[in-house]
OpenMM code with the backbone's topology and positions (N, CA, C; nanometers):
from openmm import Vec3, app, unit

residues = "MET SER LYS ARG LEU GLN VAL ILE LEU GLY ASP ASP GLU LEU GLU ARG PHE ARG ALA ALA ALA ARG ASP SER ASP LEU THR LEU SER GLU TRP VAL ARG LEU ALA LEU ARG ASP ALA SER ARG LYS ARG SER ALA GLY ASP PRO ASP GLU ARG ILE ASP ALA ILE ARG ARG ALA ALA LEU HIS SER PHE PRO ALA PRO ASP ILE ASP GLN MET LEU SER GLU ILE GLU SER GLY TYR ALA SER PRO PRO".split()
positions = [
    Vec3(4.9690, -17.1287, 6.9670),
    Vec3(5.0111, -17.1022, 7.1021),
    Vec3(5.1243, -16.9997, 7.0987),
    Vec3(5.1193, -16.9046, 7.1865),
    Vec3(5.2209, -16.8006, 7.1939),
    Vec3(5.3369, -16.8459, 7.2809),
    Vec3(5.4529, -16.7977, 7.2471),
    Vec3(5.5746, -16.8256, 7.3252),
    Vec3(5.6405, -16.6933, 7.3595),
    Vec3(5.7100, -16.6907, 7.4694),
    Vec3(5.7824, -16.5722, 7.5136),
    Vec3(5.9242, -16.5775, 7.4581),
    Vec3(5.9744, -16.4633, 7.4134),
    Vec3(6.1104, -16.4513, 7.3631),
    Vec3(6.1807, -16.3450, 7.4452),
    Vec3(6.2929, -16.3801, 7.5019),
    Vec3(6.3700, -16.2843, 7.5813),
    Vec3(6.4889, -16.2378, 7.4988),
    Vec3(6.5043, -16.1053, 7.4889),
    Vec3(6.6145, -16.0461, 7.4149),
    Vec3(6.6860, -15.9499, 7.5078),
    Vec3(6.8159, -15.9658, 7.5208),
    Vec3(6.8952, -15.8799, 7.6071),
    Vec3(6.9437, -15.7596, 7.5264),
    Vec3(6.9125, -15.6393, 7.5744),
    Vec3(6.9498, -15.5164, 7.5061),
    Vec3(7.0210, -15.4221, 7.6024),
    Vec3(7.1046, -15.3400, 7.5445),
    Vec3(7.1651, -15.2341, 7.6250),
    Vec3(7.0630, -15.1235, 7.6493),
    Vec3(7.0872, -15.0391, 7.7493),
    Vec3(6.9929, -14.9329, 7.7845),
    Vec3(6.9657, -14.8378, 7.6679),
    Vec3(7.0708, -14.7971, 7.5982),
    Vec3(7.0542, -14.7034, 7.4863),
    Vec3(6.9697, -14.7640, 7.3748),
    Vec3(6.9997, -14.8889, 7.3424),
    Vec3(6.9267, -14.9560, 7.2354),
    Vec3(6.7792, -14.9749, 7.2735),
    Vec3(6.7555, -15.0143, 7.3967),
    Vec3(6.6184, -15.0332, 7.4439),
    Vec3(6.5408, -14.9020, 7.4353),
    Vec3(6.6028, -14.7934, 7.4745),
    Vec3(6.5339, -14.6643, 7.4695),
    Vec3(6.5047, -14.6222, 7.3256),
    Vec3(6.5964, -14.6502, 7.2329),
    Vec3(6.5709, -14.6197, 7.0913),
    Vec3(6.4507, -14.6988, 7.0402),
    Vec3(6.4430, -14.8263, 7.0777),
    Vec3(6.3314, -14.9097, 7.0344),
    Vec3(6.2000, -14.8621, 7.0974),
    Vec3(6.2045, -14.8257, 7.2241),
    Vec3(6.0834, -14.7737, 7.2891),
    Vec3(6.0352, -14.6458, 7.2216),
    Vec3(6.1298, -14.5585, 7.1869),
    Vec3(6.0939, -14.4333, 7.1197),
    Vec3(6.0336, -14.4617, 6.9824),
    Vec3(6.0916, -14.5562, 6.9110),
    Vec3(6.0384, -14.5921, 6.7792),
    Vec3(5.8971, -14.6485, 6.7926),
    Vec3(5.8737, -14.7296, 6.8936),
    Vec3(5.7399, -14.7858, 6.9167),
    Vec3(5.6410, -14.6745, 6.9508),
    Vec3(5.6820, -14.5830, 7.0383),
    Vec3(5.5946, -14.4699, 7.0742),
    Vec3(5.5607, -14.3863, 6.9511),
    Vec3(5.6616, -14.3603, 6.8683),
    Vec3(5.6396, -14.2806, 6.7471),
    Vec3(5.5403, -14.3474, 6.6528),
    Vec3(5.5325, -14.4795, 6.6580),
    Vec3(5.4400, -14.5552, 6.5730),
    Vec3(5.3085, -14.5860, 6.6431),
    Vec3(5.2909, -14.5322, 6.7633),
    Vec3(5.1714, -14.5603, 6.8445),
    Vec3(5.1511, -14.7096, 6.8662),
    Vec3(5.2604, -14.7810, 6.8941),
    Vec3(5.2565, -14.9244, 6.9196),
    Vec3(5.3195, -14.9537, 7.0548),
    Vec3(5.2812, -15.0680, 7.1108),
    Vec3(5.3547, -15.1145, 7.2276),
    Vec3(5.4909, -15.1623, 7.1797),
    Vec3(5.5852, -15.1696, 7.2697),
    Vec3(5.7178, -15.2180, 7.2330),
    Vec3(5.7100, -15.3610, 7.1804),
    Vec3(5.6278, -15.4433, 7.2418),
    Vec3(5.6137, -15.5824, 7.1972),
    Vec3(5.5622, -15.5901, 7.0542),
    Vec3(5.4581, -15.5108, 7.0230),
    Vec3(5.4033, -15.5143, 6.8885),
    Vec3(5.5035, -15.4595, 6.7876),
    Vec3(5.5748, -15.3540, 6.8248),
    Vec3(5.6764, -15.2971, 6.7362),
    Vec3(5.7849, -15.4007, 6.7046),
    Vec3(5.8269, -15.4749, 6.8061),
    Vec3(5.9295, -15.5786, 6.7870),
    Vec3(5.8758, -15.6901, 6.6979),
    Vec3(5.7512, -15.7336, 6.7202),
    Vec3(5.6936, -15.8377, 6.6343),
    Vec3(5.6903, -15.7929, 6.4888),
    Vec3(5.6479, -15.6680, 6.4647),
    Vec3(5.6440, -15.6159, 6.3279),
    Vec3(5.7840, -15.6079, 6.2675),
    Vec3(5.8814, -15.5648, 6.3472),
    Vec3(6.0193, -15.5549, 6.2984),
    Vec3(6.0751, -15.6931, 6.2641),
    Vec3(6.0441, -15.7927, 6.3451),
    Vec3(6.0907, -15.9286, 6.3172),
    Vec3(6.0237, -15.9851, 6.1915),
    Vec3(5.8939, -15.9599, 6.1758),
    Vec3(5.8252, -16.0066, 6.0545),
    Vec3(5.8839, -15.9414, 5.9300),
    Vec3(5.9097, -15.8106, 5.9389),
    Vec3(5.9669, -15.7381, 5.8257),
    Vec3(6.1056, -15.7925, 5.7915),
    Vec3(6.1878, -15.8150, 5.8926),
    Vec3(6.3221, -15.8691, 5.8699),
    Vec3(6.3143, -16.0086, 5.8087),
    Vec3(6.2181, -16.0877, 5.8508),
    Vec3(6.2014, -16.2227, 5.7972),
    Vec3(6.1629, -16.2188, 5.6498),
    Vec3(6.0735, -16.1256, 5.6128),
    Vec3(6.0323, -16.1134, 5.4725),
    Vec3(6.1476, -16.0667, 5.3842),
    Vec3(6.2327, -15.9807, 5.4369),
    Vec3(6.3433, -15.9255, 5.3583),
    Vec3(6.4592, -16.0229, 5.3445),
    Vec3(6.4611, -16.1264, 5.4282),
    Vec3(6.5710, -16.2225, 5.4259),
    Vec3(6.5791, -16.2900, 5.2898),
    Vec3(6.6962, -16.2993, 5.2379),
    Vec3(6.7168, -16.3580, 5.1057),
    Vec3(6.6782, -16.5048, 5.1063),
    Vec3(6.6117, -16.5453, 5.0005),
    Vec3(6.5713, -16.6851, 4.9872),
    Vec3(6.6687, -16.7561, 4.8945),
    Vec3(6.7726, -16.8087, 4.9492),
    Vec3(6.8672, -16.8846, 4.8688),
    Vec3(6.9881, -16.8040, 4.8239),
    Vec3(7.0785, -16.8747, 4.7616),
    Vec3(7.2024, -16.8166, 4.7127),
    Vec3(7.1735, -16.7271, 4.5921),
    Vec3(7.2184, -16.6017, 4.5937),
    Vec3(7.1909, -16.5114, 4.4817),
    Vec3(7.2447, -16.5636, 4.3483),
    Vec3(7.3611, -16.6289, 4.3478),
    Vec3(7.4163, -16.6819, 4.2232),
    Vec3(7.3268, -16.7911, 4.1657),
    Vec3(7.2721, -16.8759, 4.2529),
    Vec3(7.1812, -16.9808, 4.2064),
    Vec3(7.0529, -16.9203, 4.1503),
    Vec3(7.0037, -16.8149, 4.2122),
    Vec3(6.8821, -16.7507, 4.1645),
    Vec3(6.9056, -16.6860, 4.0279),
    Vec3(7.0197, -16.6215, 4.0110),
    Vec3(7.0520, -16.5594, 3.8819),
    Vec3(7.0681, -16.6664, 3.7745),
    Vec3(7.1343, -16.7772, 3.8083),
    Vec3(7.1496, -16.8878, 3.7130),
    Vec3(7.0135, -16.9425, 3.6703),
    Vec3(6.9214, -16.9545, 3.7640),
    Vec3(6.7872, -17.0044, 3.7312),
    Vec3(6.7153, -16.9098, 3.6354),
    Vec3(6.7318, -16.7804, 3.6572),
    Vec3(6.6694, -16.6824, 3.5668),
    Vec3(6.7318, -16.6921, 3.4285),
    Vec3(6.8635, -16.7067, 3.4227),
    Vec3(6.9315, -16.7189, 3.2930),
    Vec3(6.8866, -16.8451, 3.2190),
    Vec3(6.8722, -16.9576, 3.2915),
    Vec3(6.8256, -17.0807, 3.2280),
    Vec3(6.6835, -17.0643, 3.1764),
    Vec3(6.5986, -16.9985, 3.2539),
    Vec3(6.4601, -16.9787, 3.2119),
    Vec3(6.4527, -16.8888, 3.0885),
    Vec3(6.5425, -16.7920, 3.0799),
    Vec3(6.5410, -16.6997, 2.9660),
    Vec3(6.5815, -16.7683, 2.8360),
    Vec3(6.6456, -16.8844, 2.8441),
    Vec3(6.6859, -16.9568, 2.7240),
    Vec3(6.5674, -17.0246, 2.6547),
    Vec3(6.4586, -17.0462, 2.7283),
    Vec3(6.3416, -17.1130, 2.6724),
    Vec3(6.2593, -17.0159, 2.5892),
    Vec3(6.1918, -17.0707, 2.4922),
    Vec3(6.1041, -16.9899, 2.4084),
    Vec3(5.9661, -17.0536, 2.4099),
    Vec3(5.8690, -16.9809, 2.4592),
    Vec3(5.7330, -17.0315, 2.4658),
    Vec3(5.6444, -16.9453, 2.3777),
    Vec3(5.5508, -17.0075, 2.3059),
    Vec3(5.4627, -16.9265, 2.2206),
    Vec3(5.3700, -16.8420, 2.3079),
    Vec3(5.3564, -16.7182, 2.2704),
    Vec3(5.2644, -16.6290, 2.3400),
    Vec3(5.2087, -16.5304, 2.2385),
    Vec3(5.0800, -16.5006, 2.2492),
    Vec3(5.0214, -16.4041, 2.1558),
    Vec3(5.0689, -16.2630, 2.1884),
    Vec3(5.0367, -16.1700, 2.0991),
    Vec3(5.0706, -16.0318, 2.1295),
    Vec3(4.9814, -15.9833, 2.2432),
    Vec3(5.0148, -15.8719, 2.3018),
    Vec3(4.9479, -15.8250, 2.4223),
    Vec3(4.7991, -15.7969, 2.3998),
    Vec3(4.7623, -15.7451, 2.2836),
    Vec3(4.6204, -15.7158, 2.2579),
    Vec3(4.5369, -15.8438, 2.2579),
    Vec3(4.5892, -15.9486, 2.1968),
    Vec3(4.5168, -16.0757, 2.1951),
    Vec3(4.5092, -16.1333, 2.3365),
    Vec3(4.6179, -16.1238, 2.4102),
    Vec3(4.6196, -16.1760, 2.5465),
    Vec3(4.5149, -16.1057, 2.6327),
    Vec3(4.5105, -15.9723, 2.6249),
    Vec3(4.4133, -15.8966, 2.7040),
    Vec3(4.2706, -15.9308, 2.6625),
    Vec3(4.2491, -15.9485, 2.5334),
    Vec3(4.1159, -15.9844, 2.4837),
    Vec3(4.0729, -16.1202, 2.5404),
    Vec3(4.1643, -16.2172, 2.5402),
    Vec3(4.1318, -16.3499, 2.5934),
    Vec3(4.1042, -16.3442, 2.7425),
    Vec3(4.1794, -16.2634, 2.8136),
    Vec3(4.1573, -16.2502, 2.9585),
    Vec3(4.0191, -16.1906, 2.9843),
    Vec3(3.9872, -16.0831, 2.9144),
    Vec3(3.8585, -16.0182, 2.9357),
    Vec3(3.7424, -16.1069, 2.8947),
    Vec3(3.7566, -16.1864, 2.7899),
    Vec3(3.6483, -16.2759, 2.7507),
    Vec3(3.6268, -16.3834, 2.8569),
    Vec3(3.7326, -16.4201, 2.9279),
    Vec3(3.7199, -16.5170, 3.0362),
    Vec3(3.6395, -16.4622, 3.1521),
    Vec3(3.6496, -16.3305, 3.1780),
    Vec3(3.5698, -16.2688, 3.2845),
    Vec3(3.4221, -16.2712, 3.2513),
    Vec3(3.3898, -16.2592, 3.1221),
    Vec3(3.2498, -16.2506, 3.0806),
    Vec3(3.1809, -16.3863, 3.0793),
    Vec3(3.2572, -16.4944, 3.0622),
    Vec3(3.1936, -16.6252, 3.0539),
    Vec3(3.1716, -16.6840, 3.1931),
    Vec3(3.0590, -16.7570, 3.2103),
    Vec3(3.0310, -16.8177, 3.3416),
    Vec3(3.1282, -16.9317, 3.3701),
    Vec3(3.1542, -16.9575, 3.4979),
    Vec3(3.2493, -17.0647, 3.5353),
    Vec3(3.1998, -17.2023, 3.5016),
] * unit.nanometer
topology = app.Topology()
chain = topology.addChain("A")
for resn in residues:
    res = topology.addResidue(resn, chain)
    for name in ("N", "CA", "C"):
        topology.addAtom(name, app.Element.getBySymbol(name[0]), res)
């Protein structure tokens, strides 16, 4: 179900957004929806220090892995075999 969102803008800002929508061959509503989706995707997921700590902890582990040629060979052989 769709919901209406009201956003109060100044005249100058509204005109800039309308121009940007026109330049993209979009309605203002569609341009705003795309801008909101883009901003949502770019939003940081969590505290950067916690994310860096998690990467550092993961880097301390050592897991056995074959060399790249063997890995690629195993992947390709999996494509050839039936499920």
